C-alpha positions as CSV (number, residue, x, y, z in Angstrom):
1,I,10.9,-24.0,2.3
2,N,11.8,-27.5,1.5
3,G,15.0,-27.0,3.6
4,N,16.1,-24.2,1.2
5,S,16.8,-20.5,1.8
6,T,13.9,-18.2,1.1
7,I,13.5,-14.6,0.0
8,E,10.6,-12.2,0.6
9,L,9.4,-9.8,-2.1
10,D,6.6,-7.3,-1.5
11,F,4.8,-4.5,-3.2
12,K,6.0,-1.2,-1.7
13,N,3.1,1.0,-0.5
14,C,0.7,-1.4,-2.3
15,H,-2.7,0.3,-1.8
16,P,-1.4,3.9,-2.2
17,R,0.4,2.9,-5.4
18,I,-2.7,1.2,-6.7
19,L,-4.5,4.5,-6.1
20,A,-1.8,6.4,-7.9
21,D,-2.1,4.2,-10.9
22,L,-5.9,4.6,-10.9
23,E,-5.4,8.3,-10.9
24,D,-2.6,8.2,-13.6
25,A,-0.3,9.9,-11.0
26,V,3.4,9.3,-11.5
27,L,5.3,8.5,-8.3
28,K,9.1,8.2,-8.2
29,P,10.2,4.6,-7.2
30,D,11.7,5.9,-4.0
31,F,8.7,8.0,-3.0
32,D,7.3,6.9,0.4
33,V,3.7,7.9,0.9
34,Y,4.2,7.6,4.7
35,N,7.3,9.8,4.9
36,I,5.5,13.0,5.8
37,E,8.1,15.3,7.4
38,K,5.5,17.9,8.6
39,L,3.7,15.1,10.5
40,F,7.0,13.8,11.9
41,E,7.6,17.4,13.3
42,L,4.2,17.1,15.1
43,G,5.4,13.9,16.8
44,L,4.1,11.2,14.5
45,T,6.1,8.4,13.1
46,R,6.1,6.6,9.8
47,E,4.1,3.8,11.4
48,H,1.5,6.3,12.7
49,C,1.2,7.7,9.1
50,K,0.7,4.2,7.8
51,E,-2.2,3.6,10.3
52,L,-3.7,7.0,9.5
53,L,-4.2,5.9,5.9
54,F,-7.0,3.7,7.1
55,C,-8.7,6.6,8.7
56,L,-8.4,8.7,5.6
57,L,-9.5,6.1,3.1
58,F,-12.0,3.9,4.9
59,T,-14.2,6.2,6.9
60,K,-17.6,7.3,5.6
61,T,-17.4,11.0,6.2
62,E,-14.8,13.7,7.1
63,R,-16.4,13.9,10.5
64,D,-15.9,10.1,11.0
65,C,-12.3,10.5,9.8
66,I,-11.6,13.4,12.3
67,N,-13.0,11.3,15.1
68,S,-11.0,8.3,14.1
69,I,-7.8,10.3,13.9
70,R,-8.5,12.0,17.2
71,L,-8.9,8.6,18.9
72,K,-5.6,7.3,17.3
73,L,-3.7,10.4,18.4
74,K,-5.1,10.0,22.0
75,G,-4.1,6.3,22.0
76,W,-0.6,7.2,20.9
77,N,-0.4,10.0,23.6
78,I,0.2,12.6,20.9
79,G,-0.5,16.0,22.3
80,A,-3.9,17.7,22.0
81,E,-2.2,20.5,20.0
82,V,-2.2,18.2,16.9
83,E,-5.5,18.9,15.1
84,P,-7.0,16.0,13.0
85,K,-7.9,18.5,10.2
86,E,-4.2,19.5,10.0
87,V,-3.3,15.8,9.8
88,I,-5.7,15.4,6.9
89,R,-4.4,18.5,5.2
90,L,-0.7,17.5,5.5
91,Y,-1.4,13.9,4.4
92,G,-3.3,15.3,1.3
93,N,-0.5,17.8,0.6
94,H,2.0,14.9,0.5
95,N,-0.3,12.5,-1.4
96,T,-2.5,14.8,-3.6
97,Y,-3.5,11.9,-5.9
98,M,-5.2,10.2,-2.9
99,I,-7.5,13.1,-2.0
100,P,-10.4,11.9,-4.2
101,Y,-10.4,8.7,-2.1
102,F,-10.5,10.3,1.3
103,F,-13.6,9.4,3.3
104,G,-14.7,6.8,0.8
105,N,-15.1,3.6,2.7
106,K,-16.8,2.0,-0.3
107,F,-13.5,1.7,-2.1
108,Y,-12.0,-0.6,0.6
109,Q,-13.6,-3.6,-0.9
110,Q,-12.3,-2.7,-4.4
111,L,-8.8,-2.2,-3.1
112,Q,-8.9,-5.5,-1.3
113,N,-10.3,-7.2,-4.5
114,I,-7.5,-5.7,-6.6
115,D,-4.7,-6.9,-4.3
116,A,-6.3,-10.3,-3.8
117,T,-6.7,-10.8,-7.6
118,I,-3.0,-9.9,-8.0
119,A,-2.0,-12.4,-5.3
120,T,-4.2,-15.1,-6.7
121,L,-2.5,-14.9,-10.1
122,I,0.9,-15.2,-8.5
123,I,-0.1,-18.1,-6.2
124,N,-1.9,-20.0,-9.0
125,H,1.1,-19.6,-11.3
126,F,3.5,-21.2,-8.8
127,T,1.0,-23.8,-7.6
128,A,0.5,-25.0,-11.1
129,K,4.3,-25.6,-11.3
130,G,4.4,-27.3,-7.9
131,I,6.4,-24.5,-6.4
132,V,5.6,-23.4,-2.8
133,V,4.9,-19.7,-2.4
134,L,3.7,-18.1,0.8
135,C,1.6,-15.0,0.7
136,Y,0.4,-12.4,3.3
137,H,-1.2,-9.3,2.1
138,D,1.2,-7.8,-0.5
139,S,4.3,-9.9,0.4
140,F,5.5,-13.3,-1.0
141,V,8.0,-15.7,0.3
142,I,9.6,-18.3,-2.0
143,E,12.8,-20.3,-2.3
144,V,15.7,-18.1,-3.4
145,Q,16.1,-20.0,-6.7
146,H,12.7,-18.7,-7.8
147,K,13.3,-15.1,-6.9
148,D,13.5,-13.8,-10.5
149,E,10.5,-15.7,-11.6
150,L,8.5,-14.3,-8.6
151,Y,9.6,-10.8,-9.4
152,R,8.5,-11.2,-13.1
153,M,5.2,-12.8,-12.0
154,M,4.5,-10.0,-9.5
155,E,5.2,-7.3,-12.2
156,Y,3.1,-9.2,-14.8
157,S,0.2,-9.8,-12.3
158,Y,0.1,-6.2,-11.2
159,R,0.1,-4.8,-14.7
160,D,-2.5,-7.3,-15.8
161,V,-5.0,-6.6,-13.0
162,M,-4.4,-2.8,-13.3
163,S,-4.6,-2.9,-17.2
164,I,-1.2,-1.2,-17.5
165,K,0.5,-1.9,-20.8
166,P,4.3,-2.6,-21.0
167,H,5.0,0.8,-22.5
168,Q,2.9,2.7,-19.9
169,H,4.2,4.1,-16.6
170,C,3.5,1.9,-13.7
171,N,3.9,2.9,-10.0
172,M,4.5,-0.6,-8.8
173,V,7.7,-1.1,-6.8
174,I,8.9,-4.5,-5.6
175,H,11.6,-4.8,-3.0
176,S,13.1,-7.6,-1.0
177,H,13.6,-8.2,2.7
């Protein structure tokens, strides 16, 4: 940007961590919602687990979710021995705080609104200062010289939108690429 080196910061596991904070669940900073060993043993990858989150959170019913998972498994050429209900169970075991949101497609808009509001606060902050920041989903690219300010603004915006006070636990994790 402007001929200068850039850095990218993003919110790790953005939507799952938002859900954790909504449920007052405490996640360790290194916890990876998609690192589900039992699913890996069945032939799935971390990227598969990431895609499956959409099936779990954004389908109307358990039946719709099962059908969606079945289609994804077939598309990935994962064996028929992998049962969608087992995928749901293992995902829930690894991410118990998410279970109340399974099969709740109505929450999709709320999640999108939360992360869009966070992003808007960050973008508006830098735009008002004439600093270019690029955003896509939960990731921000900025000139290296503004890295610390971006980090602080990401933390502030997340806590502000989620109504998390400075002394309260927050599951937000920011990392750089």
